[in-house]
N, CA, C, O and CB atoms as a CASP TS submission, in Angstrom:
PFRMAT TS
TARGET T0000
AUTHOR 0000-0000-0000
METHOD Language model
MODEL 1
PARENT N/A
ATOM      1  N   LEU     1      -2.084  71.254  44.508  1.00  0.00           N
ATOM      2  CA  LEU     1      -2.405  69.983  43.642  1.00  0.00           C
ATOM      3  C   LEU     1      -3.656  69.434  44.284  1.00  0.00           C
ATOM      4  O   LEU     1      -4.716  69.375  43.662  1.00  0.00           O
ATOM      5  CB  LEU     1      -1.159  68.807  43.628  1.00  0.00           C
ATOM      6  N   LEU     2      -3.529  69.056  45.464  1.00  0.00           N
ATOM      7  CA  LEU     2      -4.650  68.440  46.199  1.00  0.00           C
ATOM      8  C   LEU     2      -5.965  69.239  46.354  1.00  0.00           C
ATOM      9  O   LEU     2      -7.034  68.645  46.502  1.00  0.00           O
ATOM     10  CB  LEU     2      -4.179  68.120  47.527  1.00  0.00           C
ATOM     11  N   GLU     3      -5.887  70.532  46.320  1.00  0.00           N
ATOM     12  CA  GLU     3      -7.163  71.294  46.345  1.00  0.00           C
ATOM     13  C   GLU     3      -7.723  71.120  44.735  1.00  0.00           C
ATOM     14  O   GLU     3      -8.931  71.093  44.499  1.00  0.00           O
ATOM     15  CB  GLU     3      -6.872  73.026  46.850  1.00  0.00           C
ATOM     16  N   GLU     4      -6.839  71.021  43.815  1.00  0.00           N
ATOM     17  CA  GLU     4      -7.480  71.029  42.493  1.00  0.00           C
ATOM     18  C   GLU     4      -7.988  69.693  42.306  1.00  0.00           C
ATOM     19  O   GLU     4      -8.988  69.622  41.590  1.00  0.00           O
ATOM     20  CB  GLU     4      -6.540  71.435  41.342  1.00  0.00           C
ATOM     21  N   MET     5      -7.536  68.620  42.780  1.00  0.00           N
ATOM     22  CA  MET     5      -8.040  67.261  42.754  1.00  0.00           C
ATOM     23  C   MET     5      -9.229  67.186  43.497  1.00  0.00           C
ATOM     24  O   MET     5     -10.126  66.446  43.092  1.00  0.00           O
ATOM     25  CB  MET     5      -7.094  66.292  43.256  1.00  0.00           C
ATOM     26  N   LYS     6      -9.383  67.903  44.622  1.00  0.00           N
ATOM     27  CA  LYS     6     -10.625  67.701  45.370  1.00  0.00           C
ATOM     28  C   LYS     6     -11.542  68.514  44.801  1.00  0.00           C
ATOM     29  O   LYS     6     -12.676  68.067  44.970  1.00  0.00           O
ATOM     30  CB  LYS     6     -10.548  67.959  46.799  1.00  0.00           C
ATOM     31  N   GLY     7     -11.504  69.704  44.088  1.00  0.00           N
ATOM     32  CA  GLY     7     -12.201  70.578  43.425  1.00  0.00           C
ATOM     33  C   GLY     7     -12.915  69.785  42.167  1.00  0.00           C
ATOM     34  O   GLY     7     -14.106  69.921  41.888  1.00  0.00           O
ATOM     35  N   SER     8     -12.025  68.964  41.478  1.00  0.00           N
ATOM     36  CA  SER     8     -12.408  68.117  40.289  1.00  0.00           C
ATOM     37  C   SER     8     -13.134  66.838  40.728  1.00  0.00           C
ATOM     38  O   SER     8     -13.487  66.015  39.884  1.00  0.00           O
ATOM     39  CB  SER     8     -11.129  67.727  39.448  1.00  0.00           C
ATOM     40  N   GLY     9     -13.349  66.669  41.970  1.00  0.00           N
ATOM     41  CA  GLY     9     -13.892  65.462  42.396  1.00  0.00           C
ATOM     42  C   GLY     9     -13.154  64.210  42.421  1.00  0.00           C
ATOM     43  O   GLY     9     -13.715  63.146  42.680  1.00  0.00           O
ATOM     44  N   VAL    10     -11.923  64.302  42.162  1.00  0.00           N
ATOM     45  CA  VAL    10     -10.940  63.332  42.278  1.00  0.00           C
ATOM     46  C   VAL    10     -10.374  63.038  43.832  1.00  0.00           C
ATOM     47  O   VAL    10      -9.870  63.936  44.506  1.00  0.00           O
ATOM     48  CB  VAL    10      -9.829  63.791  41.353  1.00  0.00           C
ATOM     49  N   LYS    11     -10.502  61.877  44.234  1.00  0.00           N
ATOM     50  CA  LYS    11     -10.243  61.459  45.591  1.00  0.00           C
ATOM     51  C   LYS    11      -8.866  60.979  45.471  1.00  0.00           C
ATOM     52  O   LYS    11      -8.633  60.021  44.734  1.00  0.00           O
ATOM     53  CB  LYS    11     -11.250  60.375  46.164  1.00  0.00           C
ATOM     54  N   PRO    12      -7.760  61.662  46.250  1.00  0.00           N
ATOM     55  CA  PRO    12      -6.460  61.300  46.284  1.00  0.00           C
ATOM     56  C   PRO    12      -6.442  59.994  47.085  1.00  0.00           C
ATOM     57  O   PRO    12      -7.312  59.635  47.878  1.00  0.00           O
ATOM     58  CB  PRO    12      -5.588  62.407  46.855  1.00  0.00           C
ATOM     59  N   THR    13      -5.169  59.247  46.715  1.00  0.00           N
ATOM     60  CA  THR    13      -4.989  58.085  47.206  1.00  0.00           C
ATOM     61  C   THR    13      -3.837  58.124  48.298  1.00  0.00           C
ATOM     62  O   THR    13      -3.563  59.260  48.685  1.00  0.00           O
ATOM     63  CB  THR    13      -4.759  57.188  46.109  1.00  0.00           C
ATOM     64  N   GLY    14      -3.279  57.318  48.733  1.00  0.00           N
ATOM     65  CA  GLY    14      -2.113  57.088  49.538  1.00  0.00           C
ATOM     66  C   GLY    14      -1.065  57.319  48.765  1.00  0.00           C
ATOM     67  O   GLY    14      -0.226  58.135  49.147  1.00  0.00           O
ATOM     68  N   GLN    15      -0.924  56.702  47.632  1.00  0.00           N
ATOM     69  CA  GLN    15       0.086  56.971  46.420  1.00  0.00           C
ATOM     70  C   GLN    15       0.190  58.315  45.950  1.00  0.00           C
ATOM     71  O   GLN    15       1.235  58.700  45.426  1.00  0.00           O
ATOM     72  CB  GLN    15      -0.271  56.193  45.211  1.00  0.00           C
ATOM     73  N   THR    16      -0.852  59.105  46.098  1.00  0.00           N
ATOM     74  CA  THR    16      -0.972  60.715  45.782  1.00  0.00           C
ATOM     75  C   THR    16      -0.016  61.312  46.618  1.00  0.00           C
ATOM     76  O   THR    16       0.962  61.899  46.155  1.00  0.00           O
ATOM     77  CB  THR    16      -2.452  61.424  46.088  1.00  0.00           C
ATOM     78  N   TYR    17      -0.280  61.179  48.065  1.00  0.00           N
ATOM     79  CA  TYR    17       0.185  61.715  49.144  1.00  0.00           C
ATOM     80  C   TYR    17       1.834  61.486  48.982  1.00  0.00           C
ATOM     81  O   TYR    17       2.650  62.408  49.017  1.00  0.00           O
ATOM     82  CB  TYR    17      -0.536  61.061  50.421  1.00  0.00           C
ATOM     83  N   ILE    18       2.148  60.130  48.806  1.00  0.00           N
ATOM     84  CA  ILE    18       3.669  59.764  48.642  1.00  0.00           C
ATOM     85  C   ILE    18       4.308  60.511  47.574  1.00  0.00           C
ATOM     86  O   ILE    18       5.349  61.118  47.822  1.00  0.00           O
ATOM     87  CB  ILE    18       3.888  58.266  48.328  1.00  0.00           C
ATOM     88  N   CYS    19       3.755  60.535  46.317  1.00  0.00           N
ATOM     89  CA  CYS    19       4.225  61.234  45.264  1.00  0.00           C
ATOM     90  C   CYS    19       4.455  62.795  45.441  1.00  0.00           C
ATOM     91  O   CYS    19       5.474  63.341  45.019  1.00  0.00           O
ATOM     92  CB  CYS    19       3.337  60.977  44.237  1.00  0.00           C
ATOM     93  N   LEU    20       3.427  63.480  46.101  1.00  0.00           N
ATOM     94  CA  LEU    20       3.657  64.915  46.468  1.00  0.00           C
ATOM     95  C   LEU    20       4.843  65.069  47.604  1.00  0.00           C
ATOM     96  O   LEU    20       5.702  65.949  47.554  1.00  0.00           O
ATOM     97  CB  LEU    20       2.229  65.546  47.034  1.00  0.00           C
ATOM     98  N   LEU    21       4.752  64.103  48.598  1.00  0.00           N
ATOM     99  CA  LEU    21       5.899  64.275  49.522  1.00  0.00           C
ATOM    100  C   LEU    21       7.182  64.060  49.015  1.00  0.00           C
ATOM    101  O   LEU    21       8.065  64.813  49.425  1.00  0.00           O
ATOM    102  CB  LEU    21       5.791  63.459  50.592  1.00  0.00           C
ATOM    103  N   ASN    22       7.519  63.038  48.070  1.00  0.00           N
ATOM    104  CA  ASN    22       8.709  62.916  47.417  1.00  0.00           C
ATOM    105  C   ASN    22       9.078  64.187  46.426  1.00  0.00           C
ATOM    106  O   ASN    22      10.231  64.547  46.189  1.00  0.00           O
ATOM    107  CB  ASN    22       8.632  61.612  46.673  1.00  0.00           C
ATOM    108  N   ALA    23       8.033  64.723  45.958  1.00  0.00           N
ATOM    109  CA  ALA    23       8.202  65.747  45.075  1.00  0.00           C
ATOM    110  C   ALA    23       8.525  67.081  45.852  1.00  0.00           C
ATOM    111  O   ALA    23       9.302  67.867  45.311  1.00  0.00           O
ATOM    112  CB  ALA    23       6.972  65.851  44.214  1.00  0.00           C
ATOM    113  N   CYS    24       8.022  67.374  46.998  1.00  0.00           N
ATOM    114  CA  CYS    24       8.334  68.423  47.644  1.00  0.00           C
ATOM    115  C   CYS    24       9.766  68.249  48.308  1.00  0.00           C
ATOM    116  O   CYS    24      10.487  69.245  48.363  1.00  0.00           O
ATOM    117  CB  CYS    24       7.264  68.695  48.560  1.00  0.00           C
ATOM    118  N   ALA    25      10.171  67.166  48.762  1.00  0.00           N
ATOM    119  CA  ALA    25      11.653  66.756  49.485  1.00  0.00           C
ATOM    120  C   ALA    25      12.518  66.834  48.306  1.00  0.00           C
ATOM    121  O   ALA    25      13.657  67.254  48.509  1.00  0.00           O
ATOM    122  CB  ALA    25      11.779  65.098  50.260  1.00  0.00           C
ATOM    123  N   ALA    26      12.186  66.502  47.090  1.00  0.00           N
ATOM    124  CA  ALA    26      13.205  66.730  46.051  1.00  0.00           C
ATOM    125  C   ALA    26      13.504  68.086  45.525  1.00  0.00           C
ATOM    126  O   ALA    26      14.578  68.444  45.040  1.00  0.00           O
ATOM    127  CB  ALA    26      12.871  65.995  44.980  1.00  0.00           C
ATOM    128  N   THR    27      12.351  68.850  45.688  1.00  0.00           N
ATOM    129  CA  THR    27      12.624  70.373  45.380  1.00  0.00           C
ATOM    130  C   THR    27      13.030  71.278  46.549  1.00  0.00           C
ATOM    131  O   THR    27      13.112  72.504  46.471  1.00  0.00           O
ATOM    132  CB  THR    27      11.358  71.008  44.789  1.00  0.00           C
ATOM    133  N   GLY    28      13.294  70.489  47.719  1.00  0.00           N
ATOM    134  CA  GLY    28      13.525  71.238  48.976  1.00  0.00           C
ATOM    135  C   GLY    28      12.315  72.235  49.507  1.00  0.00           C
ATOM    136  O   GLY    28      12.510  73.295  50.102  1.00  0.00           O
ATOM    137  N   ARG    29      11.172  71.739  49.208  1.00  0.00           N
ATOM    138  CA  ARG    29       9.809  72.728  49.696  1.00  0.00           C
ATOM    139  C   ARG    29       9.174  71.817  50.825  1.00  0.00           C
ATOM    140  O   ARG    29       7.943  71.845  50.843  1.00  0.00           O
ATOM    141  CB  ARG    29       8.467  73.066  48.274  1.00  0.00           C
ATOM    142  N   VAL    30       9.781  71.024  51.759  1.00  0.00           N
ATOM    143  CA  VAL    30       9.091  70.265  52.593  1.00  0.00           C
ATOM    144  C   VAL    30       8.418  71.074  53.718  1.00  0.00           C
ATOM    145  O   VAL    30       7.679  70.599  54.580  1.00  0.00           O
ATOM    146  CB  VAL    30       9.954  69.270  53.081  1.00  0.00           C
ATOM    147  N   ASP    31       8.826  72.534  53.567  1.00  0.00           N
ATOM    148  CA  ASP    31       7.809  73.485  54.372  1.00  0.00           C
ATOM    149  C   ASP    31       6.428  73.666  53.873  1.00  0.00           C
ATOM    150  O   ASP    31       5.549  74.297  54.461  1.00  0.00           O
ATOM    151  CB  ASP    31       8.340  74.872  54.442  1.00  0.00           C
ATOM    152  N   ARG    32       6.292  72.953  52.540  1.00  0.00           N
ATOM    153  CA  ARG    32       4.746  73.034  52.121  1.00  0.00           C
ATOM    154  C   ARG    32       3.989  71.955  52.348  1.00  0.00           C
ATOM    155  O   ARG    32       2.828  71.878  51.948  1.00  0.00           O
ATOM    156  CB  ARG    32       4.530  73.274  50.753  1.00  0.00           C
ATOM    157  N   VAL    33       4.595  71.021  53.019  1.00  0.00           N
ATOM    158  CA  VAL    33       3.755  69.864  53.354  1.00  0.00           C
ATOM    159  C   VAL    33       2.830  69.969  54.420  1.00  0.00           C
ATOM    160  O   VAL    33       2.117  69.009  54.716  1.00  0.00           O
ATOM    161  CB  VAL    33       4.517  68.809  53.643  1.00  0.00           C
TER
END
């Protein structure tokens, strides 16, 4: 997702990272962080 955002010219914010971390933790994919 971050790579797609960067490729589209969208700059991720701190909130973006928090949401991604929460999503990875909720799905058990913390190895992807």
